[in-house]
C-alpha positions in Angstrom: 66.8 -67.7 31.9 65.5 -64.8 29.7 61.8 -64.9 28.9 61.0 -67.0 25.5 60.5 -64.7 22.8 56.8 -63.8 21.5 55.6 -62.3 18.4 52.7 -59.3 18.4 50.0 -61.3 19.6 52.1 -62.8 22.4 53.0 -66.7 20.9 56.4 -67.8 21.0 58.2 -66.1 18.0 58.9 -68.5 14.9 62.4 -69.7 14.7 64.2 -68.0 11.6 65.7 -70.4 8.9 70.1 -69.7 8.9 70.7 -67.3 5.9 72.8 -69.0 3.2 76.1 -67.2 2.9 74.9 -66.7 -1.0 72.1 -64.7 0.3 74.0 -62.4 2.1 76.6 -62.2 -1.0 73.8 -61.5 -3.2 73.1 -58.2 -1.5 76.6 -57.0 -2.0 76.1 -57.5 -5.7 74.9 -53.6 -6.6 78.6 -52.9 -4.8 80.6 -55.3 -6.4 82.6 -53.0 -8.7 83.6 -51.3 -5.2 84.0 -54.3 -3.2 86.3 -55.6 -5.9 88.5 -52.1 -5.9 88.2 -52.7 -2.2 90.1 -56.0 -2.5 92.7 -55.0 -4.9 93.6 -52.3 -2.5 93.5 -54.6 0.6 95.8 -57.4 -1.6 98.2 -54.9 -2.9 98.7 -53.7 0.8 99.1 -57.4 2.0 101.9 -57.7 -0.5 103.7 -55.1 0.8 103.4 -56.1 4.0 105.0 -59.6 3.1 107.9 -58.1 1.4 108.9 -56.0 4.1 110.1 -59.0 6.6 112.3 -60.1 3.6 114.1 -56.4 3.2 114.1 -56.5 7.1 115.9 -59.6 6.6 118.5 -58.3 3.8 118.9 -55.2 6.4 120.4 -57.2 9.0 122.3 -59.6 6.4 124.1 -56.4 5.1 124.6 -55.5 8.6 126.4 -58.5 9.4 128.7 -58.4 6.2 129.3 -54.5 7.2 127.8 -53.2 3.9 126.0 -50.2 3.3 122.3 -50.4 4.5 120.7 -46.7 3.5 119.2 -48.0 0.7 117.0 -50.7 2.1 116.3 -48.7 5.2 115.0 -46.3 2.8 113.2 -49.1 0.9 111.6 -50.0 4.4 109.8 -47.0 5.1 108.8 -46.5 1.6 107.0 -49.9 2.2 105.7 -48.6 5.5 104.0 -45.5 4.1 102.7 -47.2 0.9 101.0 -49.9 3.0 99.8 -47.5 5.4 98.0 -44.9 2.1 96.6 -48.2 0.7 95.0 -49.2 4.0 93.4 -46.1 4.4 91.9 -45.7 0.9 90.7 -49.5 1.8 88.9 -47.9 4.8 87.7 -44.8 2.9 86.3 -47.3 0.4 84.9 -49.7 2.7 82.8 -46.9 4.4 81.1 -46.1 0.9 80.5 -49.3 0.1 78.6 -50.3 3.8 76.7 -47.1 3.4 75.7 -48.1 0.1 74.5 -51.6 1.2 72.6 -50.0 4.1 71.3 -47.6 1.5 69.8 -50.1 -0.9 68.7 -52.3 2.5 66.8 -49.5 4.0 65.0 -48.2 0.9 63.7 -51.8 0.4 62.7 -52.3 3.4 60.9 -49.1 4.1 58.9 -49.7 0.4 58.4 -52.9 1.0 56.7 -52.3 5.0 54.6 -49.4 3.1 53.1 -52.0 0.9 52.4 -55.0 3.3 49.1 -55.9 3.5 47.4 -54.4 6.8 46.5 -58.4 7.9 50.7 -58.4 7.7 50.9 -55.4 9.7 49.0 -56.6 12.4 51.2 -59.7 13.1 54.2 -57.7 13.9 54.8 -54.7 16.1 55.8 -51.6 14.9 58.9 -51.0 17.2 60.4 -54.5 16.3 59.8 -53.4 12.4 61.8 -50.5 13.2 65.0 -52.2 14.7 65.1 -54.5 11.6 65.2 -51.2 9.2 67.5 -49.5 12.0 70.0 -52.2 13.7 69.9 -54.9 11.6 71.0 -53.4 8.3 73.7 -52.3 10.5 74.9 -55.7 11.4 74.5 -56.8 7.5 76.6 -53.5 6.5 79.5 -54.9 8.7 79.3 -58.2 7.5 79.2 -57.3 3.8 81.6 -54.6 3.7 84.5 -54.9 5.9 84.3 -58.6 6.6 84.2 -59.9 3.1 87.6 -57.7 1.9 89.0 -58.5 5.6 88.5 -62.1 5.0 90.4 -61.7 1.6 93.2 -59.7 2.8 93.9 -62.0 5.7 93.8 -65.2 3.7 96.0 -63.7 1.3 98.7 -62.5 4.1 98.2 -65.6 5.8 99.0 -67.7 2.7 101.7 -65.5 1.8 103.5 -65.5 5.1 103.1 -69.4 5.7 104.9 -70.0 2.1 107.7 -67.7 3.1 107.8 -69.4 6.5 108.2 -72.8 4.9 110.9 -71.4 2.6 112.6 -70.1 5.6 112.5 -72.8 7.6 109.9 -75.8 7.3 110.7 -77.5 11.2 109.4 -74.2 12.7 106.4 -73.9 10.3 105.1 -76.9 11.2 105.5 -76.3 15.1 103.9 -73.1 13.9 101.0 -74.8 12.6 100.4 -77.2 15.5 99.7 -74.2 17.5 97.5 -72.5 15.1 95.4 -75.4 14.3 94.3 -75.9 18.1 92.8 -72.0 17.9 91.4 -72.7 14.5 89.3 -75.4 15.6 88.4 -73.2 18.8 87.1 -70.7 16.9 85.1 -72.2 14.8 83.1 -74.1 17.5 82.8 -71.0 19.1 81.3 -69.3 15.6 78.5 -71.9 15.1 77.5 -71.1 18.6 77.5 -67.0 18.1 75.1 -66.9 15.3 72.4 -68.3 17.5 73.4 -66.1 20.2 73.4 -62.7 17.8 70.3 -63.5 17.0 68.7 -63.8 20.2 70.1 -60.0 21.5 68.8 -58.8 18.4 65.6 -60.1 18.9 65.6 -59.1 22.4 66.6 -55.1 21.2 63.4 -56.0 18.6 61.2 -56.6 22.0 62.9 -53.9 23.8 62.0 -51.5 20.8 58.8 -52.7 20.5 57.9 -52.3 24.0 58.9 -48.8 24.4 57.3 -47.8 21.4 53.9 -49.0 22.8 54.5 -47.5 26.0 55.7 -43.9 24.5 52.9 -43.8 21.6 50.3 -44.3 24.7 52.2 -42.2 27.4 48.4 -40.4 28.3 46.9 -43.8 28.9 49.9 -44.9 31.0 49.9 -41.9 33.5 45.9 -41.9 33.6 46.1 -45.2 34.5 49.2 -44.7 37.1 50.7 -47.4 35.1 54.2 -46.0 35.2 55.7 -48.4 37.5 53.9 -51.9 35.6 55.4 -50.2 32.2 58.7 -49.9 33.7 59.0 -53.1 35.4 57.8 -54.8 32.1 60.3 -52.3 29.8 63.1 -52.8 32.7 62.5 -56.6 31.9 63.1 -56.3 28.4 66.3 -54.3 29.0 67.5 -56.9 31.1 66.9 -59.8 28.4 68.6 -57.8 26.2 71.6 -57.5 28.8 71.4 -61.2 29.2 71.7 -62.1 25.5 74.4 -59.1 24.8 76.4 -60.5 27.9 76.1 -64.4 26.4 77.4 -62.9 22.8 79.9 -60.9 24.4 80.9 -64.4 26.5 81.4 -66.2 23.0 83.1 -63.1 21.1 85.6 -62.6 24.2 87.0 -66.3 23.8 88.0 -65.2 20.3 91.2 -62.8 21.1 92.8 -64.9 24.0 92.5 -68.1 21.9 94.0 -66.3 19.0 97.0 -64.7 21.4 97.6 -68.0 23.2 98.1 -69.7 19.9 100.6 -67.2 18.5 102.3 -66.8 22.0 103.1 -70.6 22.2 104.1 -70.8 18.4 106.4 -67.3 19.4 107.9 -69.1 22.3 108.7 -72.3 20.4 110.2 -70.2 17.6 112.5 -68.3 19.8 113.7 -71.3 21.8 114.3 -73.2 18.9 115.8 -70.9 16.6 117.5 -68.9 19.2 119.7 -72.5 19.7 120.4 -72.6 16.0 121.2 -69.0 15.9 123.8 -70.5 18.6 125.1 -73.0 16.5 125.5 -71.1 13.6 123.0 -73.2 11.5 120.6 -70.3 11.3 121.5 -66.9 10.5 120.2 -63.9 12.8 118.2 -62.3 9.6 116.5 -65.7 8.6 115.4 -66.1 12.4 113.8 -62.0 12.6 112.0 -62.6 9.4 110.4 -65.6 10.5 109.6 -63.9 13.9 108.0 -61.2 11.8 106.1 -63.6 9.3 104.8 -65.1 12.8 103.6 -61.9 14.1 101.9 -61.1 10.6 100.1 -64.3 11.3 98.7 -63.0 14.4 97.2 -59.9 12.9 95.4 -61.9 10.0 94.1 -64.8 11.8 92.6 -62.0 14.3 90.9 -60.4 11.9 89.8 -63.6 9.8 88.2 -65.0 13.3 86.5 -61.6 13.8 85.4 -61.4 10.1 84.2 -65.0 10.6 81.9 -63.6 13.8 81.0 -60.8 11.9 79.6 -62.7 8.9 77.6 -65.3 11.5 75.9 -61.6 13.3 75.4 -60.5 9.5 73.8 -63.9 8.6 71.7 -63.4 11.9 70.3 -60.0 11.1 69.8 -60.8 7.3 67.6 -63.5 8.6 65.5 -60.7 10.2 65.4 -58.6 7.3 64.8 -61.7 5.0 61.8 -62.4 7.1 60.5 -58.9 6.1 61.6 -59.3 2.2 59.6 -62.7 2.1 56.5 -61.1 3.0 53.6 -60.7 0.1 52.9 -57.3 -0.6 49.4 -55.8 -1.7 48.9 -56.5 -5.3 47.0 -55.6 -8.0 45.2 -57.3 -10.4 47.4 -59.2 -13.1 46.3 -57.2 -15.9 45.0 -54.1 -14.1 41.8 -54.6 -16.3 38.7 -53.4 -15.1 35.5 -55.6 -15.1 32.2 -54.9 -16.8 29.3 -52.8 -15.3 26.7 -54.8 -14.6 23.4 -53.9 -15.6 24.3 -51.1 -17.7 26.1 -47.9 -16.7 22.6 -46.2 -15.5 21.5 -48.6 -12.9 25.0 -49.1 -11.9 25.1 -48.5 -8.0 28.0 -46.8 -6.5 28.7 -49.4 -3.9 27.7 -52.9 -4.1 28.2 -55.7 -1.7 27.1 -59.4 -2.8 27.1 -62.7 -0.4 30.2 -61.4 1.2 32.0 -63.4 4.1 34.9 -62.4 5.7 37.0 -63.4 9.1 39.9 -61.3 10.7 42.8 -63.5 10.3 43.7 -63.0 13.9 40.5 -64.8 15.1 40.2 -68.0 12.9 37.1 -69.2 13.1 35.0 -66.3 14.2 33.4 -64.6 11.1 33.0 -60.7 10.9 30.8 -60.6 8.0 28.3 -63.5 6.7 26.4 -63.4 3.7 26.6 -59.9 3.3 24.2 -58.1 0.7 23.5 -54.3 0.0 23.7 -51.6 -2.4 24.4 -48.2 -2.3 22.8 -45.5 -4.6 24.9 -43.1 -6.3 24.9 -39.9 -4.7 23.1 -40.6 -2.1 23.9 -40.7 1.9 23.5 -44.3 3.6 24.5 -44.7 7.3 25.3 -48.1 8.7 24.1 -48.7 12.2 24.1 -51.6 14.8 25.4 -53.0 18.0 29.2 -52.9 18.5 30.7 -56.1 16.8 28.3 -55.9 14.3 30.8 -55.7 11.3 30.1 -52.1 10.5 33.5 -50.6 10.4 34.7 -53.7 8.7 32.7 -53.2 5.7 34.4 -49.9 5.4 37.5 -51.5 5.7 36.6 -54.1 2.5 35.3 -51.1 0.4 38.9 -49.9 0.6 40.6 -53.1 0.2 42.6 -53.1 3.3 41.2 -56.9 3.6 40.0 -59.1 0.9 36.9 -61.0 1.7 37.0 -64.7 1.8 33.5 -65.4 -0.5 31.4 -62.6 -2.7 32.1 -59.7 -4.0 32.3 -55.7 -3.7 31.7 -53.6 -6.6 32.4 -50.0 -7.0 30.2 -48.1 -10.0 29.9 -51.6 -11.5 33.6 -52.8 -11.3 34.9 -55.5 -8.6 37.5 -53.9 -6.8 39.8 -57.2 -6.9 40.1 -56.2 -10.4 40.8 -52.5 -9.9 44.5 -51.6 -9.6 44.7 -50.4 -5.9 45.9 -47.0 -6.6 42.9 -46.2 -8.6 40.7 -48.0 -6.3 41.8 -45.8 -3.2 41.8 -42.5 -5.4 38.2 -42.9 -5.4 37.8 -43.1 -1.9 37.8 -41.0 1.0 37.8 -43.0 4.1 38.2 -41.4 7.7 39.1 -43.9 10.2 37.3 -44.4 13.3 40.2 -43.0 15.3 40.8 -40.0 13.0 44.3 -40.3 12.9 46.3 -37.2 12.6 50.1 -37.3 11.4 53.2 -35.8 13.3 53.9 -32.8 11.1 51.9 -29.3 10.7 48.3 -28.9 10.1 49.0 -28.0 6.5 50.9 -31.3 5.8 48.1 -33.0 7.8 45.7 -31.6 5.7 47.0 -31.8 2.0 48.1 -35.1 2.9 45.9 -36.9 0.3 46.1 -34.0 -1.8 49.3 -32.5 -2.1 48.8 -30.2 -4.7 46.0 -28.6 -3.5 45.6 -25.0 -3.9 45.2 -22.7 -0.9 41.4 -21.6 -2.3 40.6 -25.3 -1.8 42.1 -25.4 1.6 40.2 -22.2 2.5 37.3 -24.1 1.2 37.5 -27.3 3.5 38.5 -25.1 6.4 35.4 -23.4 6.3 33.0 -26.4 5.9 34.9 -28.1 8.8 34.3 -25.0 11.2 38.4 -24.9 11.4 38.9 -21.3 10.0 38.6 -19.4 13.2 40.9 -22.0 14.9 43.7 -21.9 12.4 43.4 -18.0 12.1 43.7 -18.1 16.2 46.9 -19.9 15.9 50.2 -17.7 15.7 51.9 -20.0 13.0 48.5 -20.5 11.3 48.6 -24.2 9.3 52.3 -24.1 9.9 51.5 -24.9 13.5 52.8 -28.5 14.5 50.3 -30.7 15.9 52.5 -32.9 17.4 53.1 -36.7 17.7 49.8 -38.2 16.4 47.9 -35.0 16.9 48.5 -34.8 20.5 48.2 -31.3 20.7 44.9 -31.3 19.2 41.9 -32.2 20.9 39.8 -34.8 20.1 37.0 -32.9 18.1 39.5 -31.1 16.3 41.4 -34.1 15.4 38.2 -35.7 14.0 37.3 -32.4 11.8 41.0 -32.5 10.6 40.6 -36.0 9.2 37.2 -35.0 7.7 38.7 -31.8 6.0 41.7 -34.2 4.8 39.0 -36.3 3.1 37.0 -33.5 1.9 39.8 -31.9 0.3 40.5 -35.0 -1.7 37.0 -34.8 -3.4 36.4 -38.4 -3.5 33.6 -40.1 -5.4 32.7 -42.3 -2.5 33.4 -40.7 1.2 33.4 -43.4 3.7 33.1 -42.0 7.5 33.5 -44.1 10.7 32.2 -42.6 14.2 33.3 -39.0 13.1 31.1 -37.0 15.2 32.0 -38.6 18.5 33.9 -36.2 19.8 32.3 -33.1 18.4 30.3 -30.5 19.9 26.9 -29.4 19.1 27.7 -26.7 16.7 30.2 -28.5 14.8 27.9 -31.7 14.7 25.0 -29.4 13.2 27.5 -28.1 10.6 29.0 -31.1 10.0 25.7 -32.6 8.8 25.2 -29.5 6.5 28.3 -30.3 5.0 27.6 -34.0 4.4 24.6 -33.1 2.8 26.3 -30.9 0.4 29.1 -33.5 -0.2 26.0 -36.1 -1.2 25.5 -34.0 -4.0 28.3 -34.4 -5.8 29.7 -38.0 -4.2 28.3 -41.0 -2.3 28.0 -40.8 1.5 28.5 -44.1 3.7 28.7 -43.4 7.3 28.7 -45.5 10.5 27.0 -43.8 12.9 25.7 -43.8 16.6 24.5 -40.2 16.6 20.7 -39.7 15.8 21.4 -36.4 14.0 23.8 -38.3 11.7 20.8 -41.2 11.0 17.6 -39.4 10.9 18.4 -37.4 7.3 20.3 -40.4 5.8 18.6 -41.8 2.5 19.0 -45.0 3.2 19.5 -46.9 6.8 21.4 -50.3 7.0 20.6 -52.1 10.2 23.6 -54.7 10.9 23.6 -57.4 13.3 25.7 -60.7 13.8 27.5 -59.8 10.3 24.4 -59.4 8.2 22.2 -56.7 7.0 18.7 -57.5 8.9 16.9 -54.3 7.9 16.8 -51.4 5.6 14.8 -48.4 5.1 14.2 -44.5 6.7 14.4 -43.5 9.9 10.7 -43.3 10.6 9.9 -46.7 8.8 12.5 -48.6 10.8 11.1 -47.3 14.0 7.7 -48.7 13.2 9.2 -52.2 11.5 12.4 -53.0 13.0 12.7 -54.3 16.7 16.1 -53.7 17.0 16.4 -50.2 15.2 14.3 -49.1 17.9 16.2 -50.4 20.6 19.1 -48.7 19.3 17.2 -45.2 19.1 16.4 -45.6 22.6 19.2 -47.1 24.1 22.3 -46.2 22.3 21.6 -43.2 19.5 22.5 -39.8 21.1 21.2 -37.7 21.3 17.6 -38.9 22.8 15.9 -36.4 21.1 16.2 -34.6 17.8 16.7 -31.2 19.5 19.7 -32.4 22.1 23.3 -32.2 21.1 25.9 -33.6 23.5 28.5 -30.4 24.2 32.0 -30.9 23.7 33.8 -27.6 24.8 37.2 -29.4 24.5 37.6 -28.8 21.1 37.7 -24.8 21.3 41.6 -24.4 21.0 44.9 -25.8 20.1 46.2 -27.5 23.6 49.9 -26.4 23.8 
């Protein structure tokens, strides 16, 4: 037995609803004209195939009567060639249709995934989402592109063959249908179970992709924790689960061809026996028997095609169930009218950031509030430091200002406007947020630096490199700004990643600069330079920084001391040392360095590791 499927948090996966056939067909609507053309080609090919046995019957009749057969033989050859050409054209058209369906699905999925709220992303594993975009869309393509036209052509050939067999010999047709009915019932029973098996196989591949993505993204941690064997065992367990699910799917699919073959072969034996006896008695012409046998053989192909197409449709419905789950998730939403709310108290006295009576709890930690009745103001063109013990809610505050999450109660205002009433692009265009992890994207140094401002000039780029002390570092690289930084910036040191992330946001020239523990991996020289840069930045924008460094805290215009999701004290470094017990305790035990003259050394940020 395989492991019970689980979601990103380890809970059992919710069962996906079966996708109605009309939902599957809706995704083929943009390709409707091409599908109609492919169906017409398929229908024409089927008609040509149905005519061929009648012409062959005429050839044998002419031979029996000693009549010339040259013309009829040429007609048979032309029919064969025409059918082959139509089949080739149909195959090419179906390929284009399939790629068009995948294009539409993937572009829609990519657009939605990039616009999911952060809380939705936290409920899913990245590798599984990648599997849905890549693997599942391919399954949907097979169901919509080839299966629909194959079913149409198969039905046409099947019905046409039966009609002509009825004309040729009703008795032998009845025997044939009796054999085929058994096959139809068996395949129908198999197809009902196949969708569940296919869905399980696709889920298994999704879990494998997610697990492998997790391990490779943290490969340094894996190696330093000597966890290669444990990760191998866990991932190989996922591989075996995918194998077992694939075997179960293969078993069910493997039943279809033998059932079809046995039914057709049984019918063939009956027709040969009865038809041969009737030919021997002279009650049936040899040409009629040959034509009937050809139609019977023609039934085998459309039956196999029909049954295979039905299983592909079931697989496509299972894949589409996972795709539709992504489609159903709500997106980040702008306010209904995008209308700004009026500034409070007149523009002259409006704070840059105003947080009032905010309550918030992470969806994954139900019942545990991260912020409770949080209130504070940040004046424009000032530097405000957020300090407090771990888990006090400091980083959460920055996430709320950027609307990565929405508060459960209260309001966050930016320059007098409720951020819930601001279009997201406008809001986030005003903010520069350097995250605690200082993420760097795979690509070049230049692409990372201009990521938030692609139109930045070389002069602006040179200026932020100077402000973050990256100029000498970039000049030392053979390829300069075109140097590749590796996946996640793995070829940069921790201090370099932090400076690149800061430079990226400074280049954006935001009105509010949010910094979350951005000096934790810097050496003394770079940290000292950053403090000067922040002082300069505060002349043109508002700076709000989460800090554990004394050098960052001591010069702040305002320090907010947070504890338990609330601001318990506010003031300057000197006043809080005197008046707030928690701040004084943090200054003695948590702030680094212990004295204003000391700085921790970080010699790892001197060069690019290659």
